Backbone as a chain_set.jsonl record, in Angstrom:
{"seq": "MDVLIAAAVEEKRVLFAEHGYKALPGADDLVRRLRGRAGLAIVSGSSCVEVRETIAGIGLTDCFQCLLGAEDYQRGKPHPEPYQTAMRLLDVAPHACIVIEDAEPGILAGKAAEAKVIAVRRANFLGYDQSAADVIVDTLEQVTDSLLDELWGK", "coords": {"N": [[-11.25, -18.523, 5.469], [-9.255, -17.521, 7.134], [-7.647, -19.616, 7.254], [-6.731, -20.045, 4.689], [-5.227, -17.492, 4.488], [-3.201, -17.974, 6.481], [-2.085, -20.071, 5.328], [-0.859, -19.094, 2.917], [0.782, -17.243, 4.16], [2.641, -18.677, 5.442], [4.008, -20.031, 3.281], [5.002, -17.856, 1.801], [6.98, -17.181, 3.973], [8.629, -19.385, 3.643], [9.748, -19.069, 1.126], [11.049, -16.566, 1.476], [12.705, -17.194, 3.487], [14.565, -18.728, 2.09], [15.49, -17.003, -0.052], [15.789, -14.492, 0.807], [14.835, -11.172, 1.903], [14.054, -8.381, -0.445], [14.286, -4.878, -0.932], [12.791, -2.486, -3.137], [14.679, -0.677, -5.561], [16.445, 2.04, -4.231], [14.594, 2.329, -2.133], [15.22, 2.013, 0.77], [16.959, 4.252, 0.953], [14.989, 6.437, 0.425], [13.076, 6.084, 2.547], [14.366, 6.304, 4.84], [15.262, 9.064, 4.533], [12.857, 10.382, 4.641], [11.885, 9.729, 7.125], [12.754, 11.634, 9.049], [11.334, 13.81, 8.207], [8.585, 13.509, 7.959], [5.549, 11.564, 9.296], [5.478, 8.183, 8.682], [3.682, 5.622, 6.985], [2.863, 2.247, 6.503], [0.549, 0.953, 4.404], [-0.918, -1.639, 3.476], [-2.493, -4.101, 1.371], [-1.693, -6.716, 1.949], [-1.56, -9.343, 4.559], [-1.458, -8.496, 8.15], [0.66, -9.913, 9.46], [2.281, -10.471, 7.288], [3.065, -8.076, 6.476], [4.488, -6.81, 8.906], [6.613, -8.69, 8.715], [7.78, -8.387, 6.261], [8.705, -5.751, 6.419], [10.346, -5.799, 8.78], [12.282, -7.603, 7.607], [13.507, -6.177, 5.548], [14.715, -4.367, 7.151], [13.633, -1.805, 8.124], [11.806, -1.424, 10.299], [11.949, 0.277, 12.251], [11.734, 2.696, 11.14], [8.741, 3.474, 10.827], [5.712, 4.692, 11.804], [3.561, 3.326, 11.828], [2.182, 0.361, 10.85], [-0.017, -0.817, 8.576], [-2.191, -3.585, 7.697], [-4.368, -6.058, 5.739], [-6.298, -6.678, 7.82], [-6.855, -4.496, 9.298], [-8.412, -2.42, 8.447], [-11.946, -2.142, 7.184], [-12.865, -1.927, 4.401], [-11.117, -2.499, 1.582], [-8.53, -1.122, -0.686], [-9.813, -0.178, -3.827], [-11.203, 1.585, -2.164], [-11.325, 4.564, -0.016], [-10.547, 4.071, 2.53], [-8.582, 2.592, 3.747], [-6.097, 4.072, 3.491], [-7.279, 6.563, 4.95], [-7.602, 5.675, 7.379], [-4.81, 5.274, 8.059], [-3.93, 7.985, 7.894], [-5.308, 9.022, 10.105], [-4.567, 7.582, 12.192], [-1.788, 8.756, 12.142], [-2.394, 11.378, 12.356], [-2.86, 13.389, 10.85], [-3.749, 15.711, 8.127], [-5.47, 15.303, 4.956], [-4.355, 16.873, 2.721], [-1.822, 16.945, 3.31], [-0.584, 14.745, 2.929], [1.267, 12.234, 1.187], [0.907, 9.529, -0.912], [2.736, 6.963, -1.99], [2.618, 4.684, -4.482], [1.988, 1.548, -6.39], [0.003, 0.16, -7.964], [-2.903, 0.34, -9.477], [-5.245, 0.068, -7.774], [-4.466, 0.972, -5.255], [-3.642, 3.62, -6.107], [-5.965, 4.858, -6.856], [-7.413, 4.754, -4.166], [-5.807, 6.345, -2.744], [-6.075, 9.042, -3.897], [-8.953, 9.201, -3.749], [-8.872, 9.619, -0.81], [-7.959, 11.937, -0.722], [-5.274, 12.433, -0.674], [-2.035, 13.483, -2.179], [-0.68, 11.632, -5.025], [1.973, 9.563, -5.842], [2.973, 7.547, -8.29], [5.004, 4.475, -9.063], [6.87, 3.265, -11.672], [8.538, 1.008, -11.778], [7.762, -0.86, -9.701], [5.305, -1.901, -10.681], [4.287, -4.508, -11.346], [2.493, -5.791, -12.349], [1.306, -4.23, -14.567], [-0.77, -2.267, -13.977], [-3.091, 0.594, -14.663], [-1.539, 3.816, -14.306], [-2.207, 6.348, -14.656], [-3.992, 8.003, -13.067], [-2.548, 9.028, -11.0], [-0.957, 11.787, -9.432], [1.877, 12.234, -10.015], [4.121, 10.237, -11.925], [6.571, 8.164, -11.503], [9.751, 6.447, -12.628], [11.558, 5.087, -10.727], [11.957, 4.416, -7.405], [14.1, 5.982, -6.701], [13.781, 8.432, -7.933], [12.087, 9.737, -6.638], [12.554, 12.715, -5.352], [13.658, 14.986, -2.769], [13.091, 17.56, -3.724], [10.895, 17.207, -5.588], [9.013, 16.05, -3.61], [8.549, 18.33, -2.029], [7.38, 20.019, -3.747], [4.798, 18.616, -4.149], [3.981, 18.786, -1.631], [3.458, 21.518, -1.599], [5.467, 23.432, -0.726]], "CA": [[-10.336, -17.496, 5.095], [-8.216, -17.55, 7.993], [-6.652, -20.992, 6.927], [-6.005, -19.614, 3.4], [-4.261, -16.501, 4.896], [-2.127, -18.781, 7.116], [-0.967, -21.183, 4.343], [-0.148, -18.127, 2.047], [1.954, -16.494, 4.708], [3.876, -19.646, 5.499], [4.524, -20.361, 2.154], [5.935, -16.667, 1.623], [7.869, -17.346, 4.791], [9.651, -20.502, 3.07], [10.357, -18.347, 0.103], [11.79, -15.649, 2.026], [13.807, -17.774, 4.206], [15.505, -19.374, 1.199], [15.781, -16.045, -0.841], [15.794, -13.198, 1.487], [13.944, -9.794, 1.447], [14.916, -7.461, -1.207], [13.468, -3.843, -1.272], [13.177, -2.078, -4.541], [15.806, 0.052, -5.788], [15.988, 3.508, -3.835], [13.353, 2.49, -1.095], [15.945, 2.26, 1.878], [17.207, 5.641, 1.322], [13.926, 7.23, 0.532], [12.397, 5.928, 3.686], [15.411, 6.932, 5.595], [15.364, 10.54, 4.187], [11.524, 10.756, 4.875], [11.17, 9.747, 8.478], [12.966, 12.896, 9.651], [10.513, 14.815, 7.753], [7.031, 13.131, 7.982], [5.315, 10.372, 9.698], [5.279, 7.312, 7.78], [2.993, 4.356, 7.479], [2.558, 1.449, 5.424], [-0.703, 0.841, 4.148], [-0.988, -2.666, 2.435], [-3.642, -5.194, 1.381], [-1.339, -7.991, 2.691], [-1.745, -9.529, 6.114], [-0.557, -7.693, 9.096], [1.825, -10.563, 9.635], [3.276, -10.239, 6.158], [3.577, -6.457, 6.476], [5.462, -6.638, 9.676], [7.731, -9.525, 8.388], [8.544, -7.807, 5.201], [9.507, -4.156, 6.819], [11.551, -6.28, 9.414], [13.093, -8.344, 6.817], [14.407, -5.323, 5.023], [15.434, -3.453, 8.208], [12.984, -0.446, 8.334], [10.619, -1.221, 11.084], [12.06, 1.422, 13.255], [11.007, 3.959, 10.348], [7.238, 3.609, 10.53], [5.004, 4.677, 12.964], [2.101, 2.701, 11.521], [2.19, -0.563, 9.754], [-1.431, -1.465, 8.288], [-2.442, -4.626, 6.818], [-5.796, -6.16, 5.528], [-7.073, -6.77, 9.001], [-6.802, -3.332, 9.936], [-9.781, -1.722, 7.866], [-13.111, -3.034, 6.667], [-13.089, -1.865, 3.039], [-9.887, -2.302, 0.894], [-8.528, -0.22, -1.881], [-9.715, 1.294, -4.274], [-11.897, 2.459, -1.043], [-9.976, 5.348, 0.687], [-10.587, 3.796, 3.908], [-7.044, 2.142, 4.276], [-5.349, 5.345, 3.74], [-7.985, 7.437, 6.037], [-7.203, 5.153, 8.74], [-3.396, 5.733, 8.366], [-3.98, 9.606, 8.148], [-5.984, 9.534, 11.423], [-3.208, 7.039, 13.216], [-0.583, 9.614, 12.253], [-2.736, 12.654, 12.882], [-2.24, 14.303, 9.597], [-4.621, 16.013, 7.2], [-5.196, 14.276, 3.736], [-3.634, 17.513, 1.672], [-0.393, 17.075, 3.733], [-0.033, 13.311, 2.556], [1.86, 11.799, -0.23], [0.868, 8.226, -1.055], [3.441, 6.355, -3.215], [1.868, 3.484, -5.028], [2.395, 0.886, -7.68], [-1.186, -0.413, -8.312], [-4.323, 0.973, -9.63], [-6.45, 0.336, -6.516], [-3.935, 1.992, -4.416], [-3.682, 4.945, -6.489], [-7.515, 5.414, -6.614], [-7.633, 4.758, -2.856], [-5.025, 7.515, -2.404], [-6.842, 10.177, -4.601], [-10.218, 9.129, -2.864], [-8.552, 9.71, 0.331], [-7.478, 13.304, -1.013], [-3.81, 12.676, -0.736], [-1.125, 13.344, -3.532], [-0.261, 10.164, -5.297], [3.095, 9.203, -6.736], [3.069, 6.017, -8.696], [6.38, 3.996, -9.348], [6.675, 1.963, -12.773], [9.191, -0.184, -11.542], [7.078, -1.921, -9.03], [4.181, -2.172, -11.312], [4.517, -5.831, -11.933], [1.114, -6.524, -13.19], [0.852, -3.624, -15.674], [-1.911, -1.46, -13.862], [-3.181, 1.991, -15.415], [-1.008, 4.557, -13.186], [-2.471, 7.587, -14.933], [-4.501, 8.806, -11.966], [-1.516, 9.659, -10.034], [-0.36, 13.255, -9.586], [3.038, 12.046, -10.677], [4.711, 8.975, -12.305], [8.191, 8.062, -11.733], [10.295, 5.265, -12.99], [11.885, 4.188, -9.726], [12.086, 5.122, -5.965], [15.209, 6.85, -6.649], [13.424, 9.735, -8.396], [11.211, 10.606, -5.692], [13.45, 13.565, -4.817], [13.221, 16.246, -2.07], [12.408, 18.846, -4.311], [9.511, 16.599, -5.777], [8.166, 15.87, -2.193], [8.376, 19.839, -1.634], [6.327, 20.566, -4.755], [3.765, 17.939, -3.784], [3.569, 19.41, -0.289], [3.413, 22.842, -1.863], [6.447, 24.224, -0.008]], "C": [[-9.022, -17.587, 5.792], [-7.154, -18.498, 7.462], [-5.787, -20.603, 5.681], [-5.131, -18.593, 3.513], [-2.982, -17.264, 5.349], [-1.27, -19.497, 6.364], [-0.008, -20.2, 3.451], [1.094, -17.486, 2.688], [2.956, -17.594, 5.081], [4.526, -19.916, 4.39], [5.489, -19.226, 1.597], [7.131, -16.822, 2.519], [9.099, -18.323, 4.242], [10.531, -19.771, 2.084], [11.33, -17.53, 0.48], [13.201, -16.065, 2.621], [15.136, -18.569, 3.205], [16.284, -18.138, 0.334], [15.938, -14.756, -0.294], [14.843, -12.279, 0.933], [14.767, -9.103, 0.675], [13.739, -6.257, -1.374], [13.873, -3.27, -2.64], [14.26, -0.97, -4.385], [15.369, 1.522, -5.037], [14.993, 3.387, -2.476], [14.209, 2.562, 0.421], [16.144, 3.665, 2.106], [16.111, 6.725, 1.293], [13.255, 7.156, 1.916], [13.264, 6.267, 4.835], [15.684, 8.586, 5.636], [13.701, 11.021, 4.896], [11.178, 10.568, 6.537], [11.885, 10.574, 9.114], [12.15, 13.942, 9.373], [9.119, 14.886, 7.732], [6.811, 11.934, 8.859], [5.064, 9.56, 8.737], [4.628, 6.101, 8.27], [3.082, 3.383, 6.103], [1.313, 1.05, 5.364], [-0.966, -0.282, 3.095], [-2.203, -3.645, 2.494], [-3.131, -6.65, 1.761], [-1.631, -8.243, 4.158], [-0.869, -8.713, 7.044], [0.773, -8.56, 9.323], [3.001, -10.387, 8.476], [3.762, -8.866, 6.273], [4.849, -6.427, 7.535], [6.707, -7.399, 9.311], [8.528, -8.997, 7.477], [9.236, -6.535, 5.589], [10.566, -5.014, 7.563], [12.61, -6.76, 8.694], [14.118, -7.215, 5.955], [14.97, -4.212, 5.949], [15.019, -2.17, 8.185], [11.957, -0.27, 9.244], [10.726, -0.037, 11.863], [11.656, 3.05, 12.448], [9.645, 4.28, 10.391], [6.643, 3.871, 12.055], [3.949, 4.096, 13.043], [2.339, 1.75, 10.475], [0.56, -1.256, 9.877], [-1.486, -2.587, 7.151], [-3.963, -4.787, 6.801], [-6.735, -6.231, 6.7], [-7.382, -5.436, 9.643], [-7.871, -2.421, 9.444], [-10.789, -2.734, 7.254], [-13.138, -2.936, 5.144], [-11.526, -1.486, 2.507], [-9.786, -1.35, -0.417], [-9.28, -0.951, -2.966], [-10.622, 2.191, -3.001], [-10.737, 3.23, -0.314], [-9.836, 4.758, 2.055], [-9.211, 3.442, 4.562], [-6.24, 3.317, 4.511], [-6.007, 6.64, 4.738], [-7.686, 7.0, 7.205], [-5.537, 5.425, 8.958], [-3.337, 7.219, 8.562], [-4.491, 10.088, 9.564], [-5.159, 8.706, 12.49], [-2.056, 8.193, 13.184], [-1.048, 11.179, 12.56], [-2.586, 13.715, 12.042], [-3.438, 14.636, 8.729], [-4.333, 15.497, 5.69], [-4.268, 15.302, 2.781], [-2.085, 17.438, 2.387], [0.191, 15.497, 3.702], [0.431, 12.98, 1.232], [1.694, 10.163, -0.315], [1.739, 7.757, -2.183], [3.152, 4.806, -3.256], [2.483, 2.785, -6.176], [1.102, 0.564, -8.359], [-2.132, 0.443, -8.521], [-5.127, 1.153, -8.42], [-5.847, 1.136, -5.485], [-4.101, 3.399, -4.737], [-5.018, 5.686, -6.536], [-7.709, 5.635, -5.239], [-6.872, 6.166, -2.431], [-5.678, 8.784, -2.615], [-7.859, 10.026, -3.859], [-10.032, 9.707, -1.783], [-8.146, 11.375, 0.446], [-6.124, 13.437, -0.655], [-3.255, 12.866, -2.169], [-0.63, 12.022, -3.658], [1.11, 10.029, -6.204], [2.886, 7.781, -7.251], [4.234, 5.696, -9.311], [6.144, 2.888, -10.382], [7.193, 0.779, -12.469], [8.799, -1.215, -10.674], [5.84, -2.198, -9.529], [4.351, -3.379, -12.04], [3.514, -6.328, -12.825], [0.436, -5.419, -14.12], [-0.335, -2.747, -15.459], [-1.865, -0.1, -14.518], [-2.633, 2.827, -14.146], [-1.658, 5.887, -13.53], [-3.195, 8.499, -14.03], [-3.813, 9.399, -11.07], [-1.15, 11.084, -10.398], [0.966, 13.266, -10.472], [3.245, 10.642, -10.776], [6.137, 8.924, -12.571], [8.737, 6.568, -12.083], [10.698, 4.343, -11.717], [11.807, 5.152, -8.67], [13.211, 6.21, -6.155], [14.815, 8.167, -7.11], [12.318, 10.275, -7.698], [12.252, 11.485, -4.703], [12.971, 14.35, -3.541], [12.445, 17.222, -2.78], [10.979, 18.304, -4.964], [8.553, 16.533, -4.684], [7.789, 17.342, -2.046], [7.361, 20.226, -2.48], [5.177, 19.909, -4.532], [3.048, 18.495, -2.606], [3.111, 20.688, -0.324], [4.046, 23.75, -1.138], [7.048, 25.119, -1.068]], "O": [[-7.931, -17.702, 5.233], [-5.981, -18.179, 7.274], [-4.569, -20.742, 5.573], [-4.184, -18.606, 2.726], [-1.915, -17.213, 4.737], [-0.058, -19.619, 6.544], [1.198, -20.364, 3.266], [2.142, -17.226, 2.097], [4.15, -17.308, 4.992], [5.744, -20.061, 4.496], [6.554, -19.499, 1.043], [8.247, -16.646, 2.03], [10.291, -18.057, 4.393], [11.761, -19.794, 2.125], [12.441, -17.627, -0.039], [14.324, -15.601, 2.425], [16.279, -18.86, 3.555], [17.481, -18.233, 0.062], [16.26, -13.867, -1.083], [14.198, -12.407, -0.108], [15.982, -9.067, 0.87], [12.602, -6.474, -1.793], [14.954, -3.468, -3.193], [14.629, -0.48, -3.317], [14.268, 2.052, -5.182], [14.699, 4.412, -1.861], [13.672, 3.299, 1.249], [15.715, 4.277, 3.084], [16.206, 7.75, 1.967], [12.882, 8.22, 2.41], [12.67, 6.531, 5.881], [16.197, 9.201, 6.57], [13.592, 12.017, 5.612], [10.293, 11.223, 7.088], [11.703, 10.279, 10.295], [12.13, 14.936, 10.099], [8.466, 15.914, 7.555], [7.798, 11.276, 9.187], [4.414, 10.02, 7.799], [4.76, 5.577, 9.376], [3.319, 3.758, 4.955], [0.857, 0.724, 6.46], [-1.214, 0.044, 1.934], [-2.79, -3.92, 3.541], [-3.895, -7.608, 1.878], [-1.932, -7.299, 4.889], [0.259, -8.322, 6.745], [1.864, -7.991, 9.368], [4.209, -10.224, 8.65], [4.965, -8.644, 6.134], [5.985, -6.109, 7.181], [7.801, -6.883, 9.539], [9.752, -9.001, 7.604], [10.327, -6.279, 5.08], [11.691, -5.017, 7.063], [13.766, -6.462, 8.993], [15.316, -7.431, 5.771], [15.615, -3.264, 5.501], [15.885, -1.295, 8.22], [11.231, 0.723, 9.209], [9.732, 0.632, 12.144], [11.394, 4.132, 12.973], [9.321, 5.396, 9.986], [7.018, 3.388, 13.123], [3.262, 4.152, 14.062], [2.655, 2.115, 9.343], [0.066, -1.913, 10.794], [-0.983, -2.525, 6.029], [-4.747, -4.1, 7.456], [-7.901, -5.86, 6.562], [-8.217, -5.399, 10.547], [-8.195, -1.552, 10.254], [-10.519, -3.883, 6.906], [-13.47, -3.978, 4.577], [-10.875, -0.505, 2.868], [-10.756, -0.922, -1.043], [-9.356, -2.18, -2.995], [-10.622, 3.422, -3.022], [-9.61, 2.807, -0.06], [-8.827, 5.088, 2.679], [-8.802, 3.882, 5.636], [-5.744, 3.549, 5.613], [-5.291, 7.536, 5.185], [-7.488, 7.796, 8.123], [-5.129, 5.778, 10.064], [-2.623, 7.633, 9.476], [-4.229, 11.171, 10.089], [-5.088, 9.159, 13.632], [-1.473, 8.475, 14.23], [-0.258, 12.048, 12.928], [-2.229, 14.832, 12.417], [-4.222, 13.695, 8.605], [-3.192, 15.305, 5.268], [-3.44, 14.741, 2.063], [-1.193, 18.014, 1.764], [1.19, 15.119, 4.313], [-0.073, 13.496, 0.234], [2.523, 9.542, 0.35], [1.472, 8.156, -3.317], [3.366, 3.96, -2.389], [3.365, 3.305, -6.859], [1.177, 0.75, -9.573], [-2.245, 1.377, -7.727], [-5.617, 2.234, -8.092], [-6.534, 1.929, -4.84], [-4.555, 4.246, -3.966], [-5.151, 6.888, -6.303], [-8.195, 6.731, -4.959], [-7.493, 7.0, -1.771], [-5.856, 9.567, -1.682], [-7.834, 10.891, -2.984], [-10.949, 10.468, -1.474], [-8.047, 11.958, 1.526], [-5.741, 14.555, -0.312], [-3.863, 12.493, -3.172], [-0.225, 11.339, -2.718], [1.09, 10.499, -7.341], [2.613, 6.904, -6.431], [4.655, 6.509, -10.134], [5.478, 1.873, -10.182], [6.663, -0.305, -12.712], [9.308, -2.334, -10.744], [5.132, -2.832, -8.746], [4.547, -3.353, -13.255], [3.645, -7.08, -13.79], [-0.742, -5.536, -14.455], [-0.98, -2.394, -16.446], [-0.792, 0.365, -14.903], [-3.145, 2.622, -13.045], [-1.668, 6.665, -12.575], [-3.054, 9.713, -14.179], [-4.315, 10.251, -10.337], [-1.065, 11.465, -11.565], [1.165, 14.047, -11.402], [2.74, 9.851, -9.98], [6.765, 9.427, -13.502], [8.059, 5.593, -11.76], [10.331, 3.174, -11.596], [11.644, 6.363, -8.817], [13.039, 7.324, -5.66], [15.498, 9.105, -6.7], [11.663, 11.213, -8.15], [12.668, 11.106, -3.609], [11.76, 14.297, -3.324], [11.326, 17.62, -2.457], [9.983, 19.013, -4.822], [7.393, 16.923, -4.818], [6.581, 17.551, -1.933], [6.397, 20.797, -1.971], [4.223, 20.663, -4.72], [1.83, 18.659, -2.537], [2.458, 21.145, 0.614], [3.483, 24.799, -0.827], [7.929, 25.925, -0.768]]}, "num_chains": 1, "name": "protein.A"}
């Protein structure tokens, strides 16, 4: 399995070297707005190396307190463990967390971890069912401060 992961990581490195990293529309602005308001984590099913390289590639490493990849937890999404791990590392209660996801397994994991979940249609390249999310937006640009305040119960 480690050989397969290493080969996939290397292939992605080649592609990114040729084409560069591109964040979803609104991602940079949202992350930079949120870093002053809340602790931020990436919770990914990708390898830790891929997570670190991608976040560095879009220039947002300094915005996150925690970057979790598949090696950082035993049970992947839709199990709540990945999000529960991030909550523990950030020292934050589930009701104070907002998960932003595109995929059904991540949405289900966030809900199972008792967080509020925002689903983003624009990132849903595989056509996942996003109906379990608390809110569905078309793009990250629609994740406004007022929407976040509403979900946080402010």
